[in-house]
C-alpha positions as CSV (number, residue, x, y, z in Angstrom):
1,M,0.0,0.0,0.0
2,L,1.4,3.4,-0.9
3,R,-0.1,5.3,2.0
4,L,-3.1,5.3,4.3
5,A,-6.3,6.9,3.3
6,T,-8.9,9.1,5.0
7,I,-12.3,7.6,4.0
8,L,-15.8,9.0,4.3
9,L,-18.2,6.1,4.5
10,I,-21.9,6.8,3.9
11,E,-24.2,3.8,4.6
12,D,-27.6,3.7,6.3
13,D,-27.4,0.0,7.1
14,E,-25.8,0.1,10.6
15,T,-24.4,-3.4,10.5
16,L,-22.8,-3.0,7.1
17,R,-21.5,0.4,8.0
18,F,-19.8,-1.0,11.1
19,T,-18.4,-4.0,9.2
20,I,-16.8,-1.9,6.5
21,A,-15.5,0.8,8.9
22,R,-13.9,-1.9,11.1
23,A,-12.2,-3.7,8.2
24,M,-10.8,-0.5,6.7
25,S,-9.7,0.8,10.1
26,K,-7.8,-2.5,10.7
27,A,-6.1,-2.0,7.3
28,G,-4.7,1.2,8.7
29,H,-7.1,3.7,7.1
30,K,-8.9,6.5,9.0
31,V,-12.6,6.1,8.5
32,T,-15.4,8.6,9.3
33,D,-18.8,6.7,8.9
34,V,-22.2,8.5,8.7
35,E,-25.7,7.2,7.9
36,S,-27.0,10.1,5.8
37,L,-26.0,12.7,3.3
38,P,-26.7,15.7,5.6
39,L,-24.2,14.2,8.0
40,A,-21.8,13.6,5.1
41,R,-22.0,17.2,4.1
42,E,-21.2,18.2,7.7
43,A,-18.2,15.9,7.7
44,F,-16.9,17.5,4.5
45,A,-17.3,20.9,5.9
46,S,-14.9,20.1,8.8
47,G,-12.4,17.8,7.2
48,S,-10.9,16.4,4.0
49,F,-11.1,12.9,2.6
50,D,-9.1,10.9,0.1
51,I,-12.0,8.6,-0.8
52,V,-15.8,8.7,-0.5
53,L,-17.6,5.3,-0.3
54,T,-21.3,5.8,-0.6
55,D,-24.5,3.8,-0.8
56,V,-26.8,4.6,-3.7
57,N,-30.1,4.4,-1.9
58,L,-30.0,6.8,1.1
59,G,-33.6,7.4,2.1
60,S,-35.0,10.2,0.0
61,E,-31.6,11.1,-1.5
62,S,-29.3,9.2,-3.9
63,G,-25.6,8.6,-3.5
64,I,-25.2,9.0,-7.2
65,D,-26.6,12.5,-7.0
66,F,-24.1,13.1,-4.2
67,V,-21.3,12.1,-6.5
68,E,-22.4,14.7,-9.0
69,E,-22.6,17.3,-6.2
70,L,-19.0,16.5,-5.0
71,R,-17.5,16.7,-8.5
72,G,-19.4,19.9,-9.1
73,Q,-17.6,21.4,-6.0
74,G,-14.2,20.4,-7.4
75,Y,-13.6,17.3,-5.3
76,R,-10.6,15.5,-6.7
77,G,-10.6,12.4,-4.4
78,G,-11.7,8.9,-5.2
79,V,-15.4,8.0,-5.2
80,V,-16.9,4.5,-5.0
81,V,-20.6,3.8,-5.1
82,M,-22.2,0.6,-3.8
83,T,-25.8,-0.8,-3.9
84,A,-27.7,-3.9,-3.5
85,F,-29.5,-3.2,-6.8
86,A,-26.6,-3.4,-9.1
87,T,-27.7,-2.6,-12.6
88,V,-25.8,-1.6,-15.7
89,D,-27.7,1.7,-16.0
90,D,-26.8,2.7,-12.4
91,A,-23.2,1.8,-13.0
92,V,-23.0,3.8,-16.2
93,R,-24.7,6.8,-14.7
94,A,-22.4,6.8,-11.6
95,M,-19.3,6.6,-13.8
96,K,-20.5,9.5,-16.1
97,L,-21.1,11.7,-13.0
98,G,-17.6,11.1,-11.7
99,A,-17.5,7.8,-9.7
100,D,-14.2,5.9,-10.0
101,D,-15.6,2.5,-9.3
102,Y,-18.8,0.6,-8.6
103,L,-19.4,-2.2,-6.1
104,A,-22.4,-4.5,-5.7
105,K,-23.6,-5.6,-2.3
106,P,-22.7,-7.7,-0.5
107,V,-19.4,-5.8,-0.6
108,R,-16.3,-8.0,-0.7
109,L,-13.9,-6.3,1.7
110,E,-10.8,-7.6,0.0
111,E,-12.0,-6.1,-3.3
112,L,-12.7,-2.8,-1.6
113,K,-9.1,-2.7,-0.1
114,I,-7.6,-3.3,-3.6
115,I,-9.8,-0.5,-5.1
116,T,-8.6,1.8,-2.3
117,E,-5.0,1.1,-3.0
118,R,-5.5,1.7,-6.7
119,L,-7.3,5.0,-6.1
120,L,-4.5,6.2,-3.8
121,E,-2.0,5.5,-6.5
122,Q,-4.0,7.4,-9.1
123,Q,-4.3,10.3,-6.7
124,R,-0.5,10.3,-6.3
125,D,-0.1,10.4,-10.1
126,S,-2.7,13.2,-10.3
127,R,-0.8,15.3,-7.8
128,H,2.4,14.9,-9.8
129,L,0.6,16.0,-12.9
130,R,-0.8,19.1,-11.2
131,L,2.7,19.8,-10.0
132,Y,3.9,19.8,-13.6
133,Q,1.0,22.0,-14.6
134,R,2.0,24.6,-12.0
135,M,5.3,24.8,-13.8
136,R,3.4,26.6,-16.5
137,Q,2.8,29.5,-14.2
138,V,6.4,29.9,-12.9
139,A,8.5,32.7,-14.4
140,H,12.2,32.0,-14.1
141,A,14.4,34.9,-13.0
142,N,16.8,35.8,-15.8
143,E,20.0,35.8,-13.7
144,R,23.2,34.5,-15.2
145,P,24.5,31.3,-13.7
146,I,27.6,32.1,-11.5
147,G,31.0,32.1,-13.2
148,Q,33.5,34.5,-14.7
149,S,35.9,32.1,-16.5
150,P,36.2,32.6,-20.3
151,A,35.1,29.1,-21.0
152,W,31.9,29.6,-18.9
153,L,31.1,33.0,-20.3
154,K,31.4,31.7,-23.8
155,T,29.0,28.9,-22.9
156,I,26.4,31.3,-21.4
157,E,26.7,33.6,-24.4
158,L,26.0,30.7,-26.8
159,A,22.9,29.7,-24.7
160,E,21.5,33.2,-24.8
161,R,22.0,33.4,-28.6
162,L,20.2,30.1,-29.1
163,A,17.4,31.2,-26.8
164,K,16.4,33.7,-29.5
165,I,15.8,31.1,-32.2
166,P,12.1,30.5,-32.9
167,V,10.7,27.4,-31.3
168,V,9.6,26.1,-34.7
169,N,11.7,26.2,-37.8
170,R,8.9,26.9,-40.3
171,T,7.1,30.1,-41.1
172,E,3.5,28.6,-41.3
173,D,0.9,30.0,-39.0
174,Y,1.0,28.1,-35.7
175,G,-2.8,27.5,-36.0
176,S,-2.4,25.7,-39.3
177,E,-2.5,21.9,-39.6
178,S,1.0,21.8,-41.1
179,G,2.8,22.1,-37.8
180,G,6.6,22.7,-38.1
181,A,9.9,21.2,-37.2
182,I,10.8,21.8,-33.6
183,T,13.9,23.7,-32.5
184,T,16.2,21.5,-30.5
185,V,19.4,22.1,-28.5
186,L,21.6,19.3,-27.2
187,I,23.5,20.1,-23.9
188,T,26.4,17.8,-23.1
189,G,28.8,17.7,-20.3
190,E,30.0,15.7,-17.3
191,T,27.7,14.6,-14.5
192,G,27.0,17.5,-12.2
193,S,28.4,20.2,-14.5
194,G,25.2,22.2,-14.5
195,K,23.2,21.1,-17.6
196,G,19.9,21.7,-15.8
197,V,20.9,25.1,-14.7
198,L,22.0,26.0,-18.2
199,A,18.7,24.7,-19.6
200,K,16.7,27.0,-17.3
201,H,18.9,29.9,-18.2
202,L,18.3,29.3,-21.9
203,H,14.6,29.3,-21.3
204,S,14.6,32.4,-19.1
205,S,16.6,34.2,-21.8
206,S,13.9,33.6,-24.4
207,D,11.5,36.3,-25.6
208,D,8.8,35.0,-23.3
209,P,10.3,33.4,-20.1
210,K,6.9,33.3,-18.5
211,Q,5.9,30.4,-20.7
212,P,6.1,26.9,-19.1
213,F,9.4,25.2,-18.5
214,V,8.9,21.4,-18.0
215,H,11.9,19.4,-16.7
216,V,11.6,15.7,-17.6
217,N,14.1,13.2,-16.1
218,C,14.0,10.4,-18.6
219,T,15.6,7.9,-16.2
220,A,12.8,8.4,-13.7
221,L,9.9,7.7,-16.0
222,P,8.6,4.1,-15.8
223,A,9.2,2.2,-19.0
224,T,5.6,1.1,-19.2
225,L,4.2,4.6,-18.8
226,I,6.7,6.8,-20.5
227,E,4.8,7.2,-23.7
228,G,1.6,8.3,-21.9
229,E,3.6,10.6,-19.6
230,L,5.3,12.4,-22.6
231,F,2.4,12.5,-25.0
232,G,-0.7,12.0,-22.8
233,H,-3.5,9.5,-23.2
234,E,-7.2,9.3,-23.8
235,K,-9.8,7.8,-21.4
236,G,-9.9,4.0,-21.7
237,A,-6.5,3.9,-23.5
238,F,-5.4,1.2,-21.1
239,T,-6.3,-0.3,-17.8
240,D,-7.1,2.3,-15.1
241,A,-7.1,5.2,-17.7
242,K,-10.3,6.6,-16.2
243,E,-9.9,10.0,-17.7
244,A,-8.0,11.8,-20.5
245,R,-4.6,13.1,-19.4
246,E,-2.5,15.8,-20.8
247,G,1.1,14.8,-21.6
248,L,4.3,16.7,-20.7
249,F,4.8,18.0,-24.2
250,E,1.3,19.5,-24.1
251,M,2.1,21.1,-20.7
252,A,5.2,22.7,-22.2
253,D,3.3,24.1,-25.3
254,G,4.5,27.6,-26.0
255,G,7.6,27.2,-23.8
256,T,10.4,24.7,-23.2
257,I,10.6,21.0,-22.4
258,F,13.9,19.8,-21.0
259,L,14.6,16.1,-21.7
260,D,17.3,15.3,-19.2
261,E,19.3,12.1,-19.7
262,I,17.8,11.6,-23.2
263,G,20.3,8.8,-23.8
264,D,18.3,6.6,-21.5
265,L,15.1,6.8,-23.6
266,P,14.0,3.3,-24.9
267,L,14.5,2.9,-28.7
268,E,10.8,2.6,-29.4
269,L,10.2,6.0,-27.8
270,Q,13.2,7.5,-29.6
271,A,11.4,6.8,-32.9
272,K,8.2,8.5,-31.7
273,L,10.2,11.4,-30.4
274,L,11.9,11.8,-33.7
275,A,8.5,12.0,-35.5
276,V,7.3,14.7,-33.0
277,L,10.5,16.8,-33.6
278,E,10.1,16.5,-37.3
279,E,6.4,17.4,-37.6
280,G,5.7,19.4,-34.5
281,K,2.7,17.2,-33.8
282,I,1.8,14.7,-31.0
283,R,-0.8,11.9,-30.7
284,R,-2.1,10.8,-27.3
285,V,-2.0,7.1,-26.5
286,G,-5.4,5.7,-27.6
287,S,-6.2,8.6,-29.9
288,A,-6.2,8.8,-33.7
289,K,-6.1,12.6,-33.7
290,E,-2.9,14.6,-33.9
291,S,-2.4,17.9,-32.2
292,T,0.1,20.6,-33.2
293,I,2.4,21.8,-30.5
294,R,4.8,24.7,-30.4
295,V,7.6,24.0,-28.0
296,R,11.4,24.3,-27.7
297,V,13.1,21.0,-26.9
298,L,16.3,21.0,-24.9
299,A,18.0,17.6,-24.5
300,A,20.9,16.8,-22.1
301,T,23.2,13.8,-21.6
302,N,26.5,12.9,-20.1
303,R,26.8,10.0,-22.4
304,D,28.8,9.8,-25.7
305,L,25.8,9.5,-28.0
306,E,27.9,8.6,-31.0
307,K,29.2,5.6,-29.1
308,C,25.6,4.8,-28.1
309,V,24.7,4.9,-31.8
310,A,27.6,2.5,-32.6
311,E,26.4,0.2,-29.8
312,G,22.8,0.3,-31.2
313,T,21.2,1.9,-28.1
314,F,20.6,5.3,-29.7
315,R,19.1,6.1,-33.1
316,E,21.5,7.8,-35.5
317,D,18.7,9.9,-37.1
318,L,17.5,11.2,-33.7
319,L,21.1,12.2,-32.8
320,Y,21.4,14.1,-36.1
321,R,18.1,15.8,-35.3
322,I,18.8,16.9,-31.7
323,N,22.4,18.0,-32.2
324,A,21.7,20.7,-34.8
325,F,22.7,23.1,-32.0
326,T,25.1,21.7,-29.3
327,I,26.3,23.3,-26.1
328,R,29.2,21.5,-24.4
329,L,29.5,22.5,-20.8
330,P,33.1,22.9,-19.4
331,S,33.9,20.8,-16.3
332,L,34.4,22.8,-13.1
333,R,38.1,22.0,-13.1
334,D,38.4,23.8,-16.4
335,R,36.7,27.0,-15.1
336,G,39.6,28.4,-13.0
337,E,38.4,30.4,-10.0
338,D,34.7,29.8,-10.7
339,A,34.7,27.1,-8.0
340,V,35.5,29.6,-5.4
341,L,32.8,32.0,-6.6
342,I,30.2,29.2,-6.6
343,A,31.3,28.0,-3.1
344,Q,30.9,31.5,-1.6
345,N,27.5,31.9,-3.2
346,L,26.5,28.5,-1.8
347,T,27.5,29.5,1.7
348,D,25.5,32.7,1.4
349,R,22.5,30.7,0.2
350,L,22.8,28.2,3.0
351,R,23.0,31.1,5.5
352,R,19.7,32.6,4.2
353,E,17.9,29.2,4.0
354,Y,18.9,28.0,7.4
355,G,19.1,31.3,9.3
356,M,22.8,30.8,10.0
357,S,25.3,33.6,10.8
358,A,27.6,34.9,8.1
359,I,30.0,32.2,6.9
360,K,33.1,32.8,4.8
361,L,35.9,30.7,3.4
362,N,39.3,31.4,4.8
363,E,42.1,32.0,2.3
364,T,43.6,28.5,2.6
365,A,40.2,26.9,2.0
366,R,39.7,29.1,-1.0
367,R,43.0,27.9,-2.5
368,M,42.1,24.3,-1.8
369,I,38.8,24.7,-3.5
370,A,40.4,26.3,-6.5
371,A,43.0,23.5,-6.8
372,H,40.7,20.6,-6.4
373,Q,39.9,18.6,-9.6
374,W,36.1,18.3,-8.7
375,P,35.3,15.0,-10.5
376,G,31.7,15.5,-9.4
377,N,31.7,19.1,-10.7
378,V,29.2,21.5,-9.1
379,R,27.2,18.7,-7.5
380,E,30.2,17.6,-5.6
381,L,31.1,21.2,-4.7
382,F,27.6,21.7,-3.3
383,N,27.8,18.6,-1.1
384,V,31.2,19.6,0.2
385,I,30.2,23.2,1.0
386,Q,26.9,22.1,2.6
387,R,28.7,19.7,4.9
388,A,31.4,22.3,5.8
389,A,28.8,25.0,6.5
390,M,26.8,22.8,8.8
391,L,29.8,21.4,10.7
392,C,32.4,24.2,10.9
393,E,33.1,25.8,14.2
394,G,32.6,29.6,14.2
395,E,31.9,31.6,11.1
396,E,34.8,30.6,8.9
397,I,35.2,27.5,6.8
398,K,38.8,26.1,7.1
399,P,40.6,23.4,5.1
400,S,39.9,20.9,7.8
401,D,36.1,21.4,7.3
402,L,36.3,20.5,3.6
403,A,35.7,16.8,3.1
404,I,37.7,16.7,-0.1
405,R,39.2,13.3,-1.0
406,A,42.9,12.9,-0.8
407,R,43.3,12.2,-4.5
408,S,42.5,15.9,-5.3
409,A,45.1,18.5,-5.8
410,S,45.9,20.5,-2.7
411,A,46.0,24.3,-2.4
412,E,49.7,24.2,-2.8
413,P,50.6,21.3,-5.2
414,L,53.4,19.0,-4.1
415,G,56.6,18.8,-6.0
416,A,57.4,15.7,-8.1
417,A,59.9,14.3,-5.5
418,E,57.3,14.8,-2.6
419,Q,54.6,13.0,-4.6
420,F,56.5,9.7,-4.9
421,S,58.9,9.5,-2.0
422,V,59.1,10.2,1.7
423,P,61.6,13.0,2.6
424,G,64.6,12.1,4.6
425,E,63.6,13.9,7.8
426,L,60.6,11.6,8.1
427,L,62.8,8.6,8.8
428,F,62.9,7.1,12.3
429,D,65.7,6.5,14.7
430,F,65.5,2.8,15.3
431,D,68.4,2.8,17.7
432,H,66.0,3.8,20.4
433,G,63.3,1.1,19.6
434,P,61.4,-1.0,19.7
435,H,58.4,0.7,18.1
436,T,54.9,-0.8,17.8
437,A,53.2,-0.5,14.4
438,E,50.7,2.0,15.8
439,E,53.4,4.1,17.4
440,V,55.3,4.1,14.1
441,E,52.2,5.2,12.2
442,R,51.4,7.9,14.8
443,L,54.9,9.3,14.7
444,L,55.0,9.1,10.9
445,M,51.7,11.1,10.7
446,L,53.0,13.7,13.1
447,Q,56.3,14.1,11.2
448,A,54.4,14.3,7.9
449,L,52.2,17.1,9.4
450,E,55.3,18.9,10.7
451,H,56.7,18.7,7.2
452,T,53.6,20.1,5.6
453,R,52.9,22.7,8.3
454,G,49.7,21.0,9.3
455,N,48.2,20.5,5.8
456,V,46.3,17.2,6.3
457,S,45.8,16.5,2.6
458,K,49.5,16.9,1.8
459,A,50.6,14.9,4.8
460,A,48.2,12.1,3.8
461,R,49.6,12.0,0.3
462,L,53.2,12.0,1.5
463,I,52.6,8.7,3.4
464,G,50.3,7.2,0.8
465,M,47.1,7.4,2.9
466,Q,43.6,8.5,2.0
467,R,42.7,11.9,3.6
468,S,39.6,10.4,5.3
469,S,41.7,7.6,6.8
470,F,44.4,10.1,7.9
471,R,41.8,12.2,9.8
472,Y,40.2,9.0,11.3
473,R,43.6,8.0,12.7
474,I,44.2,11.5,14.2
475,E,41.1,10.9,16.3
476,R,42.0,7.3,17.0
477,Y,45.4,8.2,18.3
478,G,44.2,11.2,20.2
479,I,46.6,13.6,18.6
480,E,44.2,16.4,17.8
481,A,45.8,18.8,20.2
482,Q,49.3,18.2,18.7
483,V,47.9,18.7,15.2
484,R,46.4,22.1,16.3
485,E,49.7,23.1,17.8
486,I,51.4,22.4,14.4
487,V,48.8,24.4,12.5
488,E,49.0,27.4,14.9
489,R,52.8,27.7,14.7
């Protein structure tokens, strides 16, 4: 079961009402049971319900009429009607007025529990859909993503130029049946390099940034539902398709749809996507009618799509279609001092979001950030800064607060001799032994720290140890005070 439901049960048979309420309560649901529609209306006025389970014959009133009343008031929850006089006409009428399902008495409790779970799942999907729809109303602030390096500025300028290209590549009237080939931009780059940020900036730089921006993570869409999610479906197109549903392309109409991780789309969907890009038309699942759309398509991937084509996992014709305009994002390690600018901006943002006092990076930490290779790019930087801001003592982030792996470059890169050998002054005087393995390790660590003036990363590299392991042993051997003395000299 996905989650528990709040249920309003309307049944004038006291025994049946008690039986159903007890069974659903034992299943973990919260049940409010009433015997009449006036009491049901009072319950609605004072609470909210995921599901309404109502009898059809309720004295002088009808549960089916109550269904119509609820839907007329905008109720989005699930509705199930039940009656001892199950007829096809009643079932059809109930469904037309907005009921989701129909049960004949005597009600089978296991069947009711299954229906409840299905309705909860449908409501979850509906909430996701409404969330996507709200994206249509969001205006994205046209602020340039942070960075001053030449490589980054060149990338941003290219995105802003491409934002001015019309969303269709044909001059026919949008209202005509001819449609038009859709403008596409392929954004490539390493994981975490900011492809999503660039996509939003491209959209916000367009002539009408208030149009919808719909972000689609292709890896998160279930394979069995992806076509319906992208292109929509008609009522009855498949099991549980109780109503027509707008697809993500329709939601983005007039604006931008961002297909993140496009390299993970199944081959069958790639063919259908290609047809949409070529013609500017979509067809909902279960429909014979095509609809014209006017949308800009941004696609992103960290994969080598040409290699995917060679391996047979990506269509060559789709690749040629989406890479008419390509933006290659530079990695963070190729952006010079941008990592420091982004890091400071992140600390300012964390301060605002969490009500923290002002936090700044000290000079050594800044140099360490600038020198690190950032294999995870901006995503890795964000995680490092978030942890440092939360755990640092005082209002300054120091090198010791940065959980940067030892394989990274340090703020002051080691010389070639230091990288591959231990300097002579680190050797031990074995004439005054014996030395235990732990004592040797502890003394070696302290001498390495003396040699690097307290730089943990450089000291760890000198003796061939991971930085995280080095810091763990500092705590294990209880030499924190000695390390602080070395740093403060």
